[in-house]
N, C-alpha and C positions, 0 to 999 in steps of 0.2 A: 512438585511437578504440576504444571498447568495443563488442563485439557478441557475440551468441550464435549458435551454429551447431551443426549435427550433421553428423557425417562420413558417415552413411549415410542414405538416404532410404527405408528400409524401412517399410512400413505399421505394424508393431507396435513401432517404435522412435521414435515421434514425441516421446516424453518424454526422449530422451537428448541434450538440447542441452547444450553446454558454453560457458564464457565465454572469449573471446579478446580480446587487446589488439593492435591494429594500430598500428605506429609510423609516423608520417608522415615522420619524419626519414630512416629507412633502408628503409622499406617492408617491414619484417619483421613477422611475426605470431607471437605467443606465446600458447600455450594456458594458461589460468589455472586451470581446473578439470578434473577427470577422475573422474567418478563416474557413478552410475546415476540421478541425480535431475535434473530439468529446472531450469535456472536462467533467470531472466528479470527484467524490470523493473530494468535496470541504471541506476545513478546514480553520479556522482562526488560524493564528500563535499566539503564546502567547502575542506578542506585540500589537495585535489588529489593526495593521496598514498594515499587510501583509496577503495575503491569499496563500494557496497552493492548488494544484489540480493535477490530473493525466490526461495527454493527450498525443497524439502521437506527434512526432517531427513535428513542424509547417513548416519545409522546405521540409522534405522528405515524409510526410504524410503516414508513415508506421504505420498502425493501429494495428499490432500484438504486438508491444512492447510499452506500455504506459510508460511515463516518469513522474517524479515528477517535477513540476514547481512551482515557487513562483512569486507573483505579488505584487508590492508596489501599494496600492490603490490610494495614492495621485498623484504619477507621472504616473501611468499606465504602468511602465516598468516591463517587465517580464523576467524570466531567467529559463532555464532548469537546475535543480540541479543534476539530476541523469544521466547526459550524459555519465558517465563512467560505467554505469551498463548495461550489456547485458542480457536481460531477461524480463519477464513480472512482473510488480509490482502489488501486490494485496493490502491488507489493509495497512494503515500506520498511525502513530501517532507522534505528536510533543513531545519533551521533555519539561519539565516545564520552563526551561530557554531559549527555542527557539534555542538552538545551535545544536540540533541533531534531525533528523527524523529517527524513527525506522520503518522498513517496512518488509513485507513478500514478498519474491521474488522467482519466479519460473524460473529456468534455466534448459532447457531440461526437464527431468522428476523429478527433485529434487527441493523441496521448502525449503528455509532457512529463518532465521531471520537475517536482516542486519541493520546496523546503517549507516546513511549518515550525515557527518559533513556539516552543512549548509554553513559555511564560505569557506571551501576548496573544497567541493565536494567529499572528500575522502569517500569511501565506505568500510565497514568492515563486513565480514561474521561472525556473532556472534555464530551461531549454528554449522556451518561446517559439516553438514550431507552430506554423499555421496549417500544416497538413501532415499526414503520416503519423508515425508512432515512435516514441522513445520508450523502450521497455527497460525498467530497472531490474537488472538480473542479479546483481550483488553489489555490496558496498564494503569498503575497507575504512572503518571509522578512524583508524590510526593515521592513515595517509590522506584521508579525505578525498578518496577517489571512488568512482563508481564504474562498474561494468554495465554497459547499456547495449541494447540492440536498437538499431535505427533502420526504419524502412518507410517507404511511401509508395505511391502507385507507379512510380518510375524506377525505384531503387529496391531491389530485393533486400531482405533483412541481413544485416551483418553486425558483428560485434565491435564495440568501440570502448575505449577507456577515456574517462574525463575527470577533471578536477571538479569539486563541488563548489569551490569559491567562484570559479569562472567556468562556465560550460564551454569547453573547447574539445570536442571529441576527436580522438586519434583512432583511426581504423586499425583493427587487429586482424580481421578476416576478410576474405572474399569468397564466400560460400557458394555463390551461384554465378560465376563469371559468364557462363554460357547464356544465361537469361539476360544479363545486363549488356553483354557485348554483341549478341547476335540476334536477339529478338526485338521487334518493334512493339513496345508496350503501348497500350491504349491510353488516350488522354482521359482525365477524370475531372468531374465537376460535382461539388457537393451542393445540393439544393435543400433549403430549409422548408 
């Protein structure tokens, strides 16, 4: 069982969480990380031998942009996979074959759906929105489909389903029809 914990509960050390592995077989606990960056959003890779997690850069300690890391449990070696991504990584999911990680990424004021090639580190923007937000809610690795929420300043959030090979969202809900149909929403402008 993977989990994160911190050894002290001091107010100014809330970011000092580390990754631990608890063995069900012998009830032992092994500390997997030891640094000054918080790790979180732990996931097992499909191979069962590798884990992934989101953490700040372990050399720069820049906490505002979490990166996706992988760790080989046998050797303890770890690697930052998303070093080519500039922005904040939110939710993420592994593909069934373990070759791709799909993630929700925030860049400035826009959130998009991205794919990350595990072997090369190449990142592809799948949704290519220039405003608003595409939230990755869930992913079915077998069917290569994602449940996403889409919203912007003119459109309230609704749920959509899309393929991962081609981003073509199909609307599943209309949660706030009164807002969209009867209210005049303000215009919006992003300034750098």
